[in-house]
C-alpha positions in Angstrom: 5.8 153.6 -46.0 8.1 153.6 -43.0 11.6 154.1 -44.7 13.0 157.6 -44.7 14.3 159.5 -47.9 17.8 158.8 -47.2 17.3 155.0 -46.7 15.5 155.0 -50.5 18.6 156.8 -51.5 21.1 154.4 -50.0 19.0 151.5 -51.5 18.9 152.8 -55.0 22.6 153.5 -55.1 23.5 150.0 -53.6 21.7 148.1 -56.0 23.8 148.7 -59.3 26.3 145.9 -59.8 24.7 144.6 -63.0 23.7 147.8 -64.6 26.2 147.5 -67.5 24.7 144.0 -68.5 21.1 144.9 -68.3 19.3 144.4 -71.6 15.9 145.5 -70.3 15.1 149.1 -71.2 11.6 149.9 -70.7 10.1 153.4 -71.6 10.2 155.5 -68.8 7.2 157.2 -67.6 7.2 161.1 -67.3 8.1 160.7 -63.3 11.0 158.4 -64.3 12.3 160.6 -67.0 12.3 163.8 -64.7 14.1 161.4 -62.1 16.7 160.6 -64.8 17.4 163.9 -65.9 17.9 165.1 -62.0 20.4 162.2 -61.7 22.2 163.4 -64.7 22.8 166.4 -63.5 23.9 165.7 -60.1 27.1 167.1 -59.8 26.2 170.5 -61.4 22.8 171.0 -59.7 22.8 169.5 -56.1 19.6 171.8 -55.2 17.7 170.0 -58.0 18.9 166.7 -56.7 17.6 167.5 -53.3 14.3 168.4 -54.2 14.4 165.1 -56.7 15.0 163.3 -53.4 12.1 164.8 -51.4 10.0 163.6 -54.1 11.1 159.9 -53.8 12.9 157.5 -55.8 10.4 155.0 -57.0 9.3 155.1 -60.7 6.5 153.5 -62.5 6.3 151.3 -65.7 3.9 151.9 -68.4 0.5 150.4 -67.8 0.8 147.9 -70.5 4.0 146.4 -69.0 2.9 143.5 -66.7 6.2 141.9 -66.0 8.7 143.4 -63.4 12.4 143.3 -63.6 14.3 143.0 -60.5 17.0 145.2 -61.4 15.2 147.4 -63.3 16.2 150.5 -61.0 19.8 150.0 -62.4 19.0 151.4 -65.9 19.2 154.8 -64.3 23.0 154.7 -64.1 23.7 154.4 -68.0 24.6 158.1 -67.9 26.8 158.1 -64.8 29.0 154.9 -64.9 31.2 156.6 -62.6 29.3 155.4 -59.7 29.0 151.8 -60.9 32.6 151.4 -61.1 33.3 153.2 -57.9 30.8 150.8 -56.3 32.5 147.8 -57.9 35.7 148.8 -56.5 34.6 149.5 -53.1 33.0 145.8 -52.9 36.2 144.3 -54.1 38.3 146.2 -51.5 36.1 145.4 -48.6 36.0 141.6 -49.7 39.7 141.7 -49.7 39.9 143.3 -46.3 37.3 140.7 -44.9 39.1 137.9 -46.3 42.6 139.1 -45.1 41.3 139.8 -41.5 39.6 136.4 -41.5 42.8 134.6 -42.7 45.3 136.5 -40.1 42.8 136.0 -37.1 42.4 132.5 -38.0 46.4 132.1 -38.3 47.0 133.7 -35.2 44.7 131.4 -33.2 46.3 128.3 -35.0 49.8 129.4 -34.1 49.0 129.8 -30.5 47.3 126.4 -30.3 43.6 127.7 -29.5 41.4 125.1 -30.9 38.5 126.7 -29.1 38.8 130.2 -30.8 39.2 128.6 -34.2 35.9 126.8 -33.7 34.3 129.8 -32.3 35.6 131.8 -35.5 34.0 128.9 -37.7 30.6 129.5 -36.1 31.0 133.1 -36.4 31.8 133.0 -40.3 29.3 130.4 -40.5 26.6 132.6 -39.5 27.9 135.3 -41.8 27.7 133.0 -44.8 24.4 132.3 -43.9 23.4 136.0 -43.6 24.6 136.4 -47.5 22.2 133.6 -48.8 19.2 134.9 -46.5 19.9 138.4 -47.8 19.6 137.2 -51.4 16.1 135.5 -50.8 15.1 138.6 -49.1 16.1 140.7 -52.2 14.8 138.1 -54.7 11.4 138.1 -52.9 11.0 142.0 -52.1 12.0 143.0 -55.6 10.1 140.1 -57.6 6.8 141.2 -56.4 6.3 137.9 -54.2 6.6 140.2 -51.1 3.5 142.2 -52.2 1.5 139.0 -52.5 2.6 137.8 -49.1 1.9 140.8 -47.2 -1.5 141.1 -49.0 -2.5 137.6 -48.0 -1.1 137.1 -44.9 -1.3 140.7 -43.3 -4.1 142.2 -45.1 -2.0 145.0 -46.5 -3.6 146.3 -49.7 -1.9 144.9 -52.8 -0.1 147.7 -54.7 1.2 146.3 -58.0 4.2 148.8 -58.5 5.1 149.1 -55.0 8.6 148.2 -54.4 8.3 148.3 -50.5 5.9 146.9 -48.0 5.5 146.3 -44.2 6.4 142.4 -44.6 9.7 143.4 -46.3 10.6 145.7 -44.2 9.8 144.3 -41.0 11.3 140.8 -42.2 14.6 142.4 -43.0 14.7 144.2 -39.6 14.0 141.1 -37.9 16.7 139.2 -40.0 19.2 141.9 -38.9 18.5 141.5 -35.3 18.7 137.7 -35.4 22.1 138.1 -36.9 23.2 140.8 -34.4 22.2 138.1 -31.6 24.0 135.4 -32.8 27.2 137.7 -33.2 26.7 138.9 -29.4 26.5 135.2 -28.5 29.7 134.5 -30.2 31.4 137.6 -28.8 30.4 136.9 -25.4 31.7 133.5 -25.9 35.2 135.1 -27.1 35.1 137.3 -23.9 34.5 134.3 -21.5 37.0 131.9 -23.1 39.9 134.5 -23.0 39.2 135.3 -19.5 39.0 131.7 -18.5 42.0 130.8 -20.6 43.9 133.2 -18.3 42.5 131.3 -15.3 43.7 128.0 -17.4 47.2 129.4 -17.3 46.7 129.4 -13.5 45.9 125.7 -13.8 49.2 125.4 -15.2 51.2 127.2 -12.4 49.2 124.7 -9.9 50.3 121.6 -11.6 53.9 122.5 -11.8 54.3 123.8 -8.1 56.7 121.5 -6.3 55.7 120.1 -3.0 58.7 120.8 -1.1 61.3 123.6 -2.0 62.5 127.0 -0.9 60.8 128.7 -3.8 57.7 130.8 -3.6 55.7 128.7 -5.7 56.3 125.6 -3.7 53.4 124.3 -1.5 55.7 124.2 1.3 56.5 128.2 1.2 52.8 128.6 0.6 51.9 127.0 3.7 54.6 128.4 5.9 53.2 132.0 4.3 49.6 131.5 5.7 51.1 130.1 9.0 50.0 126.5 8.7 53.7 125.7 9.3 57.1 127.0 10.3 60.7 126.6 9.2 63.2 125.8 12.2 66.7 125.4 11.9 68.0 121.8 12.5 71.6 121.0 11.2 70.9 117.3 11.0 67.8 117.4 9.1 67.4 117.5 5.1 68.1 121.2 3.9 69.1 122.0 7.6 65.5 123.0 8.4 62.3 121.2 10.3 58.9 122.0 9.2 56.6 122.4 12.6 53.1 122.3 12.9 51.3 125.3 13.8 47.6 124.8 12.7 45.5 122.3 10.8 44.2 122.9 7.0 40.8 122.0 5.8 38.4 123.2 3.1 35.9 124.5 5.3 33.3 122.5 7.6 30.1 124.7 6.5 28.7 126.7 3.7 29.5 129.9 5.4 33.2 129.1 6.1 33.9 127.6 2.7 32.2 130.9 1.2 35.0 132.6 3.2 37.9 130.8 2.2 36.7 130.2 -1.2 38.7 133.2 -2.7 41.9 132.0 -0.8 44.6 131.2 -3.5 45.9 128.5 -1.4 42.7 126.8 -1.0 42.1 126.7 -4.6 45.6 125.4 -4.9 45.1 122.6 -2.6 41.7 121.5 -3.5 42.7 121.6 -7.3 45.5 119.2 -6.7 43.3 116.9 -4.8 41.0 116.6 -7.6 44.0 116.4 -10.0 45.3 113.5 -7.7 42.3 111.4 -7.7 42.0 112.0 -11.7 45.7 110.6 -12.1 45.9 108.2 -9.7 42.3 106.9 -9.1 41.1 104.1 -6.6 44.7 104.2 -4.9 44.6 106.6 -1.8 47.8 105.5 -0.9 49.5 106.0 -4.5 53.0 107.9 -4.9 53.8 109.1 -8.1 56.6 107.1 -9.1 55.2 103.8 -8.0 52.4 104.3 -10.7 54.6 105.4 -13.4 56.6 102.6 -13.0 54.1 100.6 -14.0 52.7 102.8 -16.7 54.9 105.3 -17.8 52.7 106.6 -20.2 50.3 108.0 -17.6 53.2 110.4 -16.7 52.6 112.3 -19.8 48.8 112.9 -18.9 48.6 116.4 -18.3 45.6 117.2 -16.0 46.0 121.2 -16.9 46.0 120.1 -20.8 43.0 117.9 -20.3 41.0 120.5 -18.5 42.0 123.4 -21.2 40.7 120.8 -23.7 37.5 120.2 -21.8 37.0 123.9 -21.2 37.0 124.6 -25.0 34.5 122.0 -25.6 32.2 123.0 -22.6 32.3 126.5 -24.2 31.5 125.3 -27.6 28.5 123.2 -25.8 27.4 126.6 -24.5 27.1 128.7 -27.5 25.9 125.7 -30.0 22.3 126.7 -29.5 19.8 124.1 -30.3 16.1 123.9 -31.1 15.1 123.1 -27.3 16.9 126.5 -26.4 15.3 128.6 -29.3 11.7 127.2 -28.3 12.2 127.6 -24.5 13.8 131.4 -25.0 10.7 132.0 -27.3 7.9 130.7 -24.8 9.6 132.7 -21.9 10.1 135.9 -23.8 7.1 136.0 -26.0 4.6 137.2 -22.9 7.1 139.4 -21.4 7.4 141.3 -24.9 3.5 141.5 -25.4 3.4 143.1 -21.9 5.8 145.7 -22.9 4.1 147.0 -25.8 2.0 149.5 -24.2 4.7 150.8 -21.7 6.6 154.0 -21.5 9.8 154.3 -22.5 11.1 154.6 -19.2 9.4 151.4 -17.8 10.7 149.9 -20.7 14.0 150.2 -19.6 13.4 149.4 -15.9 11.7 145.9 -17.2 15.1 145.3 -19.2 17.3 146.1 -16.2 15.3 144.0 -14.0 15.4 140.9 -16.1 19.1 141.4 -16.7 19.9 141.6 -13.0 17.7 138.8 -12.6 19.9 136.8 -14.9 22.8 137.9 -13.1 21.6 136.6 -9.8 20.9 133.3 -11.3 24.2 132.8 -12.5 25.6 133.8 -8.9 23.4 131.2 -7.7 24.4 128.5 -10.2 28.1 129.4 -9.6 27.6 128.5 -5.6 25.7 125.3 -6.5 28.5 124.3 -8.9 31.1 125.0 -6.3 29.2 123.1 -3.4 28.7 120.2 -5.9 32.4 120.1 -6.6 33.3 120.3 -3.0 31.2 117.2 -2.1 33.2 115.4 -5.0 36.7 116.7 -3.9 38.7 114.0 -1.8 39.7 115.6 1.7 43.2 115.9 2.3 45.2 115.4 5.7 44.7 118.1 8.5 48.3 118.1 9.0 50.0 120.2 6.2 53.2 118.2 6.1 51.1 115.3 5.5 49.7 116.8 2.5 53.1 117.6 1.3 54.2 114.1 1.7 51.2 113.1 -0.6 51.8 115.8 -3.3 55.6 115.1 -3.3 57.0 114.2 -6.5 53.7 114.8 -8.2 54.0 118.0 -10.3 53.8 117.6 -14.0 57.6 118.1 -14.7 58.5 115.5 -12.1 56.0 113.1 -13.2 57.2 113.6 -16.7 60.7 113.0 -15.6 59.8 109.7 -13.7 57.9 108.7 -17.1 61.2 109.3 -19.2 63.2 107.4 -16.7 60.9 104.5 -16.6 60.3 104.3 -20.2 64.2 104.4 -20.9 64.8 101.3 -18.8 61.3 99.5 -19.5 61.9 96.2 -21.4 65.8 96.4 -21.3 66.1 94.9 -17.8 68.1 97.7 -16.6 67.6 99.2 -13.1 67.2 102.8 -12.1 70.4 104.2 -10.2 70.3 107.8 -9.5 72.5 110.1 -7.7 69.7 111.5 -5.9 68.2 108.2 -4.6 66.2 108.4 -1.5 65.8 105.4 0.5 63.2 105.0 3.0 61.2 102.0 4.7 57.7 101.6 5.6 55.5 98.9 6.1 55.4 97.7 2.4 58.8 98.1 0.8 61.8 99.9 0.4 61.4 102.1 -2.5 63.7 104.5 -4.4 62.6 107.9 -5.4 63.3 108.9 -8.7 61.9 112.6 -8.4 64.2 114.6 -6.4 62.6 114.0 -2.7 66.0 114.3 -1.0 65.5 117.8 -1.2 62.5 118.0 1.2 63.0 119.4 4.8 62.8 117.5 8.2 59.3 116.8 9.1 59.6 115.9 12.9 56.8 113.9 14.3 55.1 113.7 10.8 58.2 111.8 9.2 57.4 108.8 11.8 53.7 108.6 11.1 52.3 105.0 11.4 51.0 105.0 8.0 51.5 106.9 4.7 49.3 110.1 4.1 46.6 109.5 1.6 43.2 111.2 0.4 40.2 110.8 2.5 36.8 110.1 0.8 35.1 113.3 -0.4 32.5 114.7 1.8 29.5 113.7 0.0 30.6 110.1 -0.8 28.5 108.3 2.0 25.7 110.5 1.5 25.7 110.1 -2.2 25.7 106.3 -1.7 22.6 106.2 0.8 20.4 109.1 -0.2 21.7 110.1 -3.7 23.0 113.3 -4.7 21.1 116.4 -4.2 22.5 118.2 -6.9 21.8 117.9 -10.6 23.8 115.8 -13.3 26.6 117.6 -15.5 24.2 117.5 -18.5 21.3 119.5 -16.6 24.1 122.0 -15.9 24.9 122.3 -19.5 21.2 122.7 -20.5 20.6 125.4 -17.8 23.9 127.4 -18.7 23.0 127.1 -22.4 19.5 128.7 -21.9 21.1 131.3 -19.6 23.9 132.4 -22.1 21.5 132.7 -24.6 19.1 134.9 -22.7 22.1 136.9 -21.8 23.0 137.5 -25.4 19.2 138.4 -26.0 19.4 140.9 -23.2 22.5 142.4 -24.8 21.0 142.6 -28.2 18.0 144.5 -27.0 20.2 146.8 -25.2 21.9 147.4 -28.5 18.8 147.8 -30.4 17.1 150.2 -28.0 20.4 152.2 -27.9 20.1 152.5 -31.8 16.4 153.1 -32.3 15.9 155.5 -29.4 19.1 156.5 -27.4 18.2 157.5 -23.8 18.2 161.3 -23.6 17.0 162.1 -20.0 19.0 161.8 -17.0 16.6 158.8 -15.4 16.7 157.3 -18.7 20.4 157.3 -18.9 20.6 155.7 -15.4 18.3 152.8 -16.2 20.1 152.0 -19.3 23.9 152.3 -17.5 22.2 150.0 -14.5 20.9 147.5 -17.0 24.5 147.8 -19.0 26.2 147.0 -15.4 24.0 144.0 -15.0 25.1 142.4 -18.1 28.8 143.2 -17.2 28.1 141.4 -14.0 26.9 138.5 -16.0 29.9 138.4 -18.1 32.3 138.5 -15.1 30.4 135.4 -13.4 30.6 133.6 -16.5 34.1 132.4 -16.8 34.1 131.1 -13.0 31.1 129.1 -13.9 32.7 127.8 -17.0 35.9 126.8 -14.8 33.9 124.9 -12.2 31.7 123.0 -14.6 35.0 121.8 -16.6 36.3 120.6 -13.1 33.1 119.0 -12.2 32.7 117.2 -15.4 36.4 115.7 -14.9 35.3 113.9 -11.7 33.2 111.2 -10.5 33.6 108.8 -13.6 32.6 111.5 -15.9 36.3 111.6 -17.5 36.6 112.1 -21.3 38.5 109.1 -22.4 39.0 110.5 -26.0 40.1 113.8 -24.5 42.7 111.8 -22.4 44.1 109.9 -25.3 44.4 113.2 -27.3 46.3 114.5 -24.2 48.7 111.5 -24.2 49.2 111.9 -28.1 49.9 115.6 -27.9 52.3 115.1 -25.3 54.1 112.3 -27.2 54.6 115.2 -30.0 55.9 117.3 -27.8 58.6 114.8 -26.7 59.4 114.2 -30.4 60.0 117.9 -30.7 62.4 117.5 -27.6 64.2 115.2 -29.1 64.7 117.1 -32.1 66.1 119.9 -29.6 68.2 117.7 -28.1 69.8 116.6 -31.4 70.1 120.3 -32.7 71.9 121.3 -29.0 74.4 118.4 -29.5 74.9 118.9 -33.4 75.7 122.6 -32.5 78.2 121.8 -29.7 79.7 119.0 -31.8 80.1 121.2 -35.0 81.3 124.2 -33.2 84.0 121.9 -31.5 85.1 120.6 -34.8 85.7 124.1 -36.3 87.3 125.2 -33.2 85.0 127.9 -32.6 85.9 130.5 -29.8 83.3 129.5 -27.4 84.4 125.6 -27.6 87.8 126.8 -26.3 88.8 127.7 -22.8 90.4 130.9 -22.1 89.3 132.4 -25.8 85.8 132.8 -24.8 85.1 136.3 -22.6 82.3 137.3 -20.5 81.3 140.1 -22.9 80.9 137.7 -25.9 78.9 135.4 -23.6 76.7 138.5 -22.7 76.1 139.4 -26.2 75.2 135.8 -27.3 72.7 135.7 -24.2 71.2 139.0 -25.7 70.7 137.4 -28.8 69.0 134.7 -27.7 66.6 136.5 -25.5 65.7 138.3 -28.9 65.0 134.9 -30.5 63.2 133.5 -27.6 60.4 136.4 -27.7 60.0 135.4 -31.2 58.3 131.7 -30.1 54.5 131.3 -29.6 53.4 131.1 -26.0 53.1 127.3 -26.5 56.8 126.8 -27.7 58.2 128.8 -24.8 56.0 126.7 -22.6 57.6 123.5 -23.9 61.3 124.9 -23.3 60.4 125.8 -19.7 59.0 122.3 -19.0 62.5 120.9 -20.2 64.3 123.2 -18.1 62.0 122.4 -15.1 62.4 118.8 -15.6 66.1 119.0 -15.3 66.0 121.4 -12.5 65.5 118.6 -9.9 65.7 120.8 -6.6 63.9 123.4 -8.2 66.2 126.2 -7.2 65.8 128.1 -10.6 69.5 127.0 -11.8 70.6 123.7 -13.5 74.0 122.6 -12.9 76.4 120.3 -15.4 75.6 117.5 -13.0 72.0 118.0 -13.6 72.4 118.6 -17.3 74.1 115.1 -17.5 71.0 113.7 -16.9 69.9 114.5 -20.3 73.0 114.9 -22.2 74.9 112.0 -20.6 73.2 109.4 -22.8 73.7 111.6 -26.1 77.3 111.7 -25.3 77.6 107.9 -25.2 75.8 107.7 -28.4 78.9 110.0 -29.9 76.6 113.1 -30.2 78.7 115.3 -28.3 82.5 116.2 -28.8 84.2 116.1 -25.7 86.1 113.1 -24.2 83.8 113.2 -21.4 80.2 114.6 -21.0 81.4 117.2 -18.5 84.0 118.7 -21.1 80.8 118.9 -23.8 78.7 120.8 -21.0 81.2 123.2 -20.3 81.4 124.1 -23.9 77.6 124.4 -23.9 77.6 126.4 -20.5 80.3 128.8 -21.6 78.5 130.1 -24.5 76.0 132.1 -22.4 77.4 132.1 -19.2 78.4 135.8 -18.7 78.7 135.5 -15.3 81.0 132.5 -15.1 79.1 130.3 -12.8 79.4 127.2 -14.2 75.8 126.6 -14.4 72.6 127.9 -16.3 69.6 129.9 -14.9 66.4 129.9 -16.8 67.3 132.9 -18.8 70.6 131.7 -20.0 69.5 128.0 -20.5 66.5 129.4 -23.0 69.3 131.7 -24.7 71.3 128.5 -25.4 68.4 126.5 -26.6 67.6 129.5 -29.1 71.4 129.9 -29.9 71.3 126.0 -30.8 68.3 125.9 -33.0 66.8 129.4 -34.4 70.0 131.0 -34.7 71.3 128.3 -37.2 70.2 127.9 -41.0 67.8 124.8 -41.9 71.2 123.2 -43.7 73.0 123.3 -40.7 70.1 121.7 -38.8 69.7 119.0 -41.4 73.5 118.1 -40.8 72.9 117.6 -37.1 70.1 115.1 -37.9 72.3 113.5 -40.4 74.9 113.3 -38.0 72.6 111.7 -35.4 71.6 109.1 -38.1 75.1 108.2 -38.6 75.6 107.6 -35.0 72.9 104.7 -35.2 73.9 103.2 -38.8 76.6 101.1 -37.4 77.2 99.3 -40.6 77.3 102.6 -42.8 74.7 101.0 -45.4 72.5 104.5 -44.9 69.5 102.4 -43.5 68.6 101.8 -40.0 65.7 99.4 -38.6 62.8 101.1 -36.7 63.8 98.8 -33.8 67.3 100.3 -33.9 66.0 103.8 -33.9 63.6 103.1 -31.0 66.4 101.4 -29.1 68.6 104.4 -29.2 66.2 106.8 -28.6 64.7 105.2 -25.7 68.2 105.5 -23.9 68.1 109.4 -24.7 65.5 109.7 -22.1 63.0 111.8 -23.7 60.0 109.5 -22.8 59.4 107.7 -26.5 59.2 104.1 -26.6 59.2 101.5 -29.5 55.5 101.5 -30.2 55.4 105.4 -30.0 57.8 105.4 -32.9 56.2 102.6 -34.7 52.6 105.0 -34.7 54.7 108.0 -35.7 56.2 106.3 -38.7 53.3 105.0 -39.9 51.5 108.6 -39.5 54.2 110.0 -41.6 54.5 107.3 -44.3 51.0 105.8 -44.2 52.8 102.5 -44.3 54.5 100.2 -41.9 58.2 100.9 -41.9 60.5 98.1 -40.7 63.6 100.1 -42.1 64.2 103.7 -42.8 66.8 105.6 -45.0 68.7 108.4 -44.1 66.6 110.5 -46.5 63.4 109.2 -45.3 64.8 110.1 -41.5 65.4 113.7 -42.6 61.8 113.8 -44.5 60.4 112.6 -41.1 62.1 115.2 -39.1 61.8 118.0 -41.5 58.3 119.6 -40.5 60.1 120.1 -37.0 63.0 121.8 -38.6 61.0 123.9 -41.0 58.9 125.5 -38.0 62.0 126.4 -36.5 63.8 128.0 -39.7 60.6 129.6 -40.4 60.7 131.5 -36.9 64.2 132.2 -37.6 63.7 133.8 -40.9 60.7 135.9 -39.8 62.7 137.8 -37.0 
């Protein structure tokens, strides 16, 4: 038999868990008696044990005994129960560690909002569970003697009545473990691809938040200036005192070779991505300006393209790792002839074949990446060649500005009120006079582009007319997915083959090490290409009428829940200032609060901010960015009045004017006495008003907000009253949103809500904040 002496010893030691409960005590043969006596004196006679192991561990029943006990070998442990107890303890400890690790990993993924990582984890542990059941079946088949019958009938192996091992059992066990290793490798490479691609997904977030105009380095204007497309020139009569002068045209590249050169350029990636995003958000309207569409449909302002792509990215990855029957059959048909041809090869030649296959698959992946990029390019709308017109086109369409427009439009929708803004920017064109509600007054002068005879617009994609006349020369999205699924599975097979080669016969000679290392480099090259393929596939499936409607609705619902969290934060900040002013705390009285105390509070707020998850930090940043209209990284009291003005009218703040209340809020963390809040001071203020307070204090703030709505003091308000007040608070929630949220909470329609029910409704948000504070 193929198993070694050490393998037999390990097998005998592991199969002992049911020994104390066994009632079968057959009369041992002479060989078994000698074996048993050897085990009895194991600690005193190690040399005799070594001699015993050389003779093997198998034992024979008397010839008269025809039945076979599956756990018969465990009778050997009756005289040494310490081994049994130790093994039971080891299994319990390992199981506890396994369950604890699984729960911790799952909790980390859930807290970070990585739904895709959770699904990959589910697939991994499902495979582990399947491995356990298959292992149990294998044990019963081999130990009950069924394996001997199958080996004799199928493989022609001589039937040995008392044999405990045979070729079929051993090879089946090896194949089973190798197949499980293959699935684990496939899932691990999916994890690696996902986490690398997720880092680029964070870049998508920065793309969508980039302002068109502004002096910030992240603005599109600054990027065009840095790359030499535009130049800033002084002009005292222009906006911001400068003009943007045209230097050279911008394009995505006119040929394949030129596009390959600019493909790695961050500016080209950004503009191409924004063009796809603009078409996604405002389809079939080449002349659409953001606020015009948002005024008619405020809900669209909450659709985040980067969040949509994140979800699509996860779905695409799951589609690639969930191997179907067609992929298994195709892989089997492709690799079986290659495997038979490799049976008679020398070891070095076999490594060379492995290396060639791996690098061939890497080349195929690189070609698919280029094809996907060209396919996406043909579907990408063309931007104006004058970068200034591109800035005009994308002005006001960053995520935060669109959300700001949706909040404003939603706050007056159905009320008959009109928008009146201090940052209004009237302009006339061929159509009508419009009022900008997203801060376009901060743009510079555009010289001759300002007086263009028509508004900037997105052009038809390069392949639009070609596809209409001749059809597409690229495959459909479903074909991409099938090919990439097969490619990912073949890559996992190659990686598993490398692992098995390393474990079975590690390369020892220099030539063998060289080929093995070269093959490993090919697999790494495949992994490096995979994230870019996944990103391009995600964007490709988001254009040309392939939008995922369910995913869009899910993104909008998530955005509405996030707005609900912002409402709670607004209530807590107002309640923090209102309560402190009532207690006449030092930071609410002018002249009593020093810069050193403000600096101390700011540092405490910074420490609390670090406790938050990345998703929670992002939400606070989005709130800050929406208030910071001019994008200079600082919010003034005038800008903060945009959010806190309606709250003051509602009686949520203490001062006689909103300016007095905002001075109190700013003073708490303004250690430099600037009268405004930078991003660092703003987030510290939010943390002091939320995480630094107890749950009881937060509940009091919620009850105070309820009391300001309950005008007749009967302890009950209508859902219409609540929706009407919250709509004026400029958090972007409307009456229909509250109807849905209340129904989800109480599982029935709620025309009225009591104070206790109101607290119960918002309690999950408060508990999450208090739990984070308690964990610090």
